[in-house]
C-alpha positions in Angstrom: -15.2 11.3 10.0 -12.9 10.8 12.4 -11.8 7.8 14.4 -13.5 6.9 17.2 -10.3 5.8 18.9 -7.1 8.3 19.4 -5.0 5.4 19.1 -4.5 2.6 15.8 -2.8 -0.2 16.0 -1.5 -1.3 12.4 0.0 -4.2 11.1 1.8 -4.7 8.3 2.6 -8.5 6.9 6.4 -8.5 5.2 6.4 -12.0 3.5 8.0 -13.9 0.8 5.7 -15.3 -1.8 6.3 -18.4 -3.7 4.7 -19.9 -7.6 2.0 -21.4 -5.3 -1.1 -19.1 -5.0 -3.5 -21.1 -3.0 -0.1 -21.8 -0.8 0.7 -17.5 -0.6 -3.2 -17.0 0.2 -3.0 -19.8 3.3 0.2 -18.0 4.3 -0.6 -14.5 4.1 -4.1 -15.1 6.0 -2.0 -16.7 9.0 0.2 -13.8 9.2 -2.8 -11.5 9.1 -4.3 -13.9 12.1 -0.9 -13.3 13.7 -0.8 -9.3 13.1 -4.9 -9.4 15.1 -3.3 -11.6 18.1 -1.0 -9.1 18.4 -3.2 -6.4 18.7 -3.5 -4.8 15.3 -6.8 -3.0 14.5 -6.0 -2.6 10.5 -3.7 -4.8 8.5 -2.1 -4.2 5.4 -0.6 -7.0 2.8 2.2 -6.6 0.7 0.9 -5.7 -3.0 0.0 -9.0 -5.4 0.8 -11.2 -2.6 -1.1 -14.4 -3.6 1.5 -15.1 -7.0 5.1 -14.0 -7.5 5.7 -10.8 -9.0 5.0 -11.6 -12.6 5.1 -8.5 -14.4 9.0 -8.9 -14.7 7.7 -10.3 -18.2 5.4 -9.9 -20.8 3.4 -13.2 -20.6 -0.1 -13.9 -21.6 -0.6 -16.9 -19.3 -0.3 -14.4 -16.1 -3.8 -13.6 -16.8 -5.0 -16.5 -15.3 -4.1 -15.7 -11.5 -7.0 -12.5 -12.0 -10.1 -12.7 -10.9 -13.5 -10.8 -10.2 -14.3 -8.3 -7.1 -15.4 -10.1 -5.1 -13.6 -13.5 -5.8 -11.9 -16.1 -4.1 -8.9 -14.0 -2.6 -11.6 -11.0 -1.4 -13.8 -13.9 0.2 -11.1 -15.2 2.3 -9.9 -12.0 3.1 -13.1 -11.2 4.7 -13.6 -14.5 6.4 -10.4 -13.6 8.5 -11.5 -10.0 8.9 -14.7 -11.2 10.8 -13.0 -13.6 12.2 -10.4 -11.6 13.8 -11.9 -8.4 14.1 -10.0 -6.6 12.3 -9.7 -4.4 9.0 -7.8 -6.0 6.3 -6.1 -4.1 3.5 -5.5 -6.6 0.6 -3.8 -6.2 -3.2 -5.4 -8.2 -5.7 -5.0 -8.6 -9.4 -8.4 -7.9 -10.8 -10.2 -9.0 -13.8 -12.6 -6.5 -14.1 -13.6 -8.1 -17.9 -12.6 -9.9 -20.5 -9.3 -7.5 -21.3 -9.3 -5.2 -18.8 -7.4 -6.2 -15.6 -6.3 -3.9 -12.9 -4.0 -3.9 -9.8 -6.5 -3.0 -6.8 -6.6 -2.5 -3.4 -9.5 -3.5 -1.1 -10.6 -2.5 2.2 -12.4 -5.2 4.3 -13.8 -4.1 7.8 -14.4 -6.4 10.8 -17.8 -7.7 9.7 -16.0 -8.7 6.7 -17.8 -6.6 4.4 -15.7 -4.6 1.1 -16.0 -1.0 2.1 -13.6 0.5 -0.4 -11.2 -0.4 -3.2 -8.6 1.7 -5.1 -7.4 1.0 -8.8 -3.9 1.9 -8.9 -3.2 5.0 -11.0 0.6 5.3 -11.5 1.2 1.9 -13.8 5.1 1.6 -14.5 6.9 0.1 -17.5 10.3 -0.1 -16.7 12.6 -2.8 -17.1 11.3 -5.9 -15.1 8.4 -3.7 -13.3 5.9 -4.3 -17.1 3.0 -3.3 -15.4 1.2 -1.2 -18.7 1.1 -4.9 -20.1 -1.1 -6.2 -17.7 -3.3 -3.2 -15.7 -5.0 -0.2 -16.9 -4.4 2.3 -15.3 -7.2 3.1 -12.2 -11.0 5.0 -12.3 -11.8 5.4 -9.0 -9.9 8.3 -8.2 -8.2 8.8 -4.4 -10.3 8.0 -1.6 -10.1 7.9 2.0 -12.3 5.3 3.6 -14.0 5.4 7.0 -13.1 2.4 9.0 -13.7 1.9 12.8 -10.5 3.0 14.0 -8.8 5.7 11.7 -10.0 7.1 7.7 -7.7 5.2 5.6 -6.4 5.6 1.9 -4.8 2.9 -0.3 -2.2 3.5 -2.9 -0.8 0.9 -4.5 3.7 0.9 -4.6 4.7 3.1 -7.5 1.7 5.5 -6.7 4.3 6.3 -3.5 6.5 8.3 -5.9 3.7 10.7 -6.8 2.9 13.8 -4.3 -0.3 14.5 -6.0 -1.8 11.0 -5.0 -1.2 11.6 -1.3 -2.1 14.8 -1.3 -5.0 14.0 -3.0 -5.8 11.1 -0.6 -5.0 13.5 2.2 -6.8 16.2 1.1 -9.8 13.6 0.7 -9.7 13.2 4.9 -7.2 9.9 4.9 -5.3 9.9 8.2 -3.1 6.8 7.2 -1.8 6.4 4.0 -1.2 2.4 3.3 0.9 1.6 -0.1 1.3 -2.4 -0.5 4.5 -2.5 -2.3 6.7 -4.9 -4.3 9.6 -3.3 -4.6 13.5 -4.3 -5.2 16.9 -4.2 -6.5 18.0 -5.3 -10.2 20.6 -7.5 -9.1 22.7 -6.1 -12.1 22.5 -2.4 -9.9 22.3 -3.2 -6.2 26.2 -2.8 -5.6 26.0 0.4 -7.3 22.9 2.1 -6.7 21.2 -0.2 -3.8 21.6 2.5 -1.0 20.5 5.3 -3.0 17.6 3.7 -4.5 16.7 2.6 -1.1 16.9 5.4 1.0 14.9 7.2 -2.2 12.0 5.3 -1.3 12.1 5.8 2.8 12.7 9.1 2.0 9.4 10.9 -0.7 7.2 8.8 1.5 8.1 10.4 4.8 7.9 13.6 2.8 4.5 12.5 2.0 3.8 12.1 5.9 5.4 15.4 6.8 3.9 17.4 3.8 0.5 16.3 4.9 0.5 15.4 8.2 -0.7 11.7 8.5 0.6 8.6 9.0 2.1 6.4 6.0 2.3 2.6 6.2 4.3 0.7 3.8 4.2 -3.0 3.7 7.3 -4.7 0.7 7.8 -8.2 0.1 11.0 -9.8 0.7 12.9 -12.7 -1.5 14.8 -13.1 -4.9 12.1 -13.6 -7.4 14.2 -14.1 -10.8 16.6 -11.5 -10.6 14.4 -8.5 -8.4 15.3 -8.9 -5.2 12.8 -7.7 -3.0 14.2 -5.5 -0.3 11.3 -5.5 2.7 12.0 -2.2 5.1 8.3 -1.9 5.7 7.9 0.8 8.1 5.5 3.4 9.8 6.1 6.6 10.3 4.2 9.1 12.2 2.3 12.0 10.7 5.5 14.3 11.1 7.7 11.4 9.2 9.5 9.8 12.1 9.5 6.3 11.8 8.0 4.5 14.5 8.1 1.1 13.2 10.6 -1.0 10.6 10.9 -4.2 9.1 14.7 -5.5 8.3 15.3 -6.3 4.6 15.5 -10.1 4.0 13.3 -11.7 6.4 9.3 -12.4 7.0 8.1 -10.3 9.6 4.8 -8.9 11.4 5.5 -5.4 11.8 3.3 -4.0 14.5 2.9 0.3 15.4 0.9 2.1 17.2 -0.2 5.1 16.0 -1.8 8.1 18.0 -4.3 10.0 15.7 -4.1 13.0 18.2 -0.4 13.5 16.4 -2.2 14.5 13.1 -4.2 17.7 14.8 -0.8 18.7 17.1 1.5 18.8 13.8 -1.1 20.4 11.2 -1.5 23.2 14.1 2.7 23.4 14.2 3.4 23.0 10.9 0.2 24.5 9.1 1.0 23.4 5.3 -2.4 22.7 4.6 -3.4 26.0 5.9 -0.6 28.4 3.6 -1.2 26.0 0.4 -1.9 28.9 -2.4 -4.6 27.1 -3.6 -5.3 30.1 -6.4 -2.0 29.5 -7.6 -1.9 25.9 -8.8 -4.3 25.7 -11.9 -1.3 24.5 -13.7 -0.5 21.0 -12.5 -2.7 19.8 -14.5 -0.2 20.1 -17.3 2.3 18.0 -18.4 5.4 20.3 -18.6 4.7 24.4 -18.3 6.3 24.8 -21.8 
């Protein structure tokens, strides 16, 4: 399904999170409202915006943050989406059942309806990013959800390093890939590796835009939480990977970007990477290694 309008205005929420979930939710809703006032048609919040980034430690008490879908956060997001007449992409710590939890992105349309749900597929287990302790890998597959302004694909943070995820979402028909994100530097590494880590993060996502001829939109959080400094840098790039809007590293910001979806077809006509794929030769991609 093609979007009904050529130009869609995207709003990305770059915010600082606290230890007070309700305060974070209220603040996030206010920033969504601000984005809508500035003309956004689709607004995306950062990963797990309702809390501090709790996977820095394995702590059973943090499961109390999880909630069902629909639940309090999705209801609040639906209310603001309906009131502002915008599509909202929100990130939820989903309680699916006792002992089964997901890192989930929801898409809520301007009528307040839950029209899409994506469960994070790639789950990291790195120092201060102990997500495998909390999250079951997603089982809904990669999706493209029609909204009034664009066909939207949602992926989440660690997914952003995997070209397979971007490709399959684009092949489903997504025109804009949204990556709700919580990424930052270990303070002990920032001086030595900070610049190269940030550059790699931007480069890999711009490459998804280029390889697939889609827009990519990435909201990140900011602030020092424990020993992780979240680096902000939320950005939107077009279908050939050119950055069209970018936030700074250390301030809250509502980033607004106009995305002309006609750029997708124009780019794909001149750089026909999807046309020239050798789908007959890729059968081994589902193997861990080719020994």
